[in-house]
C-alpha positions, 0 to 999 in steps of 0.5 A, a space after each residue: 916643935 912647930 914653926 908656930 911654937 917656935 915663933 911664939 916662943 921666940 916672941 915671948 923670949 924677946 919680951 922678957 930679955 929686953 927690959 930697960 927703965 926710963 929716967 925719972 919715971 922709972 917705968 919698964 920699957 921694952 926696947 931691943 935697939 941698942 943705943 948705938 944703933 939708935 944713935 946711928 939711925 938718929 944721925 942718918 934721919 938728922 943728916 938727911 932732914 938738914 940736907 933738904 931743910 931751910 934754916 932760919 937766917 933769924 940770927 936772934 930766934 936762932 940764938 934763942 933756940 940755941 940758948 934754951 937748948 943748951 940749958 936743957 941739954 945741961 940739965 939732961 946730964 947727958 954729955 955723951 949726946 951729940 947735942 945740936 939745935 937748929 931752927 928751920 924756917 917753916 912758918 907753917 909748921 907748929 912743931 919741933 922734934 928730938 932725934 936720938 942723940 940729942 939733935 933738936 929741931 925747931 920749926 919757926 911756926 912754933 915761935 908765936 905759940 911759945 910766945 916767950 923763953 919759957 914757952 920755947 923751954 916747954 917745947 924744947 924740954 918735951 922733945 929732949 925728953 922723948 930722947 932721954 926716954 929712948 921713945 923712938 927706940 921703943 916704938 921701933 922694938 914694939 913695932 917688930 914685937 907685933 910684926 913677930 906675933 903677926 908671923 906666928 899668928 900667920 904660921 899658926 893658920 897656915 893651910 886654913 881658908 885664905 879668907 879666914 886668914 885675912 879676916 883674922 890678920 886684919 882684926 889682929 892688925 887693927 887690934 894691935 894698932 888701936 889696943 897697943 900701939 897708939 895707946 903706948 904713943 900716947 903714954 910716951 906723950 904723957 911721959 915726955 911732958 912730966 919729964 920735960 916739966 922736970 928737965 926745964 925746971 932743972 934748966 931754970 925755967 918755971 914749969 908753970 908755963 907748960 899749961 898756958 903754952 898747951 892751951 895756946 896750942 889747943 886754941 890754934 889747933 884744928 880738928 883733931 881725931 878721937 883720942 882712941 885713933 890718936 898718937 897724942 892725948 886729948 888736949 884736956 887730958 894733957 893739960 890736966 896731967 901737966 897741972 897735976 905733975 907740977 908739984 914734982 917739977 917745982 921741987 926741981 925749979 931754981 930761977 936763974 
């Protein structure tokens, strides 16, 4: 068996062997990263971020982040996660994230956009949804599969003109980025929106707060790349999908 054929067989076998199912959406995903390894990587990244970040000294805002986070964590039914919720003092950063294992950080710059507790729940439930769906591990797995495919392609072109090899490999890189990795990233965002609506509803927050929040994000955002070249869906498409997913989420809504 040639090296090219062996690599192609390995690539195909890896794709078949690594099937998992995303909670709530039941989507089949490609993931070769174990839960233990994913949690280890998440903890390492979390410790590094906290070693450099300035945590907020606003006790009231920090308590709000903790309260919303705990309610969403309870709704997620993942008691094995290492749930942590931190407010980072960066007024110029309008963002939040959740690392594998349930480590959530909110940047203070997003609080004026959330406006209230329900708006913050939109953000935090979306980020927690990424962790529940193991999107980080899935992206790493996809990246590894693409690299394996690139190695197989390079092996199959051994001995050919270097200029031609470079042209083909560049085309492969661009094609997998625009045609595979970026679309998957956008699908992860859409999936996290959908799961996040359910989580916030189960936590007792009205999921109808989501669309107004994203409209505020759209109004305050600057220029963005075309959706084809972005890791996120367009604001208009995102809001339409959220509104379409509301009936499903509202089935889980029990006001507290």
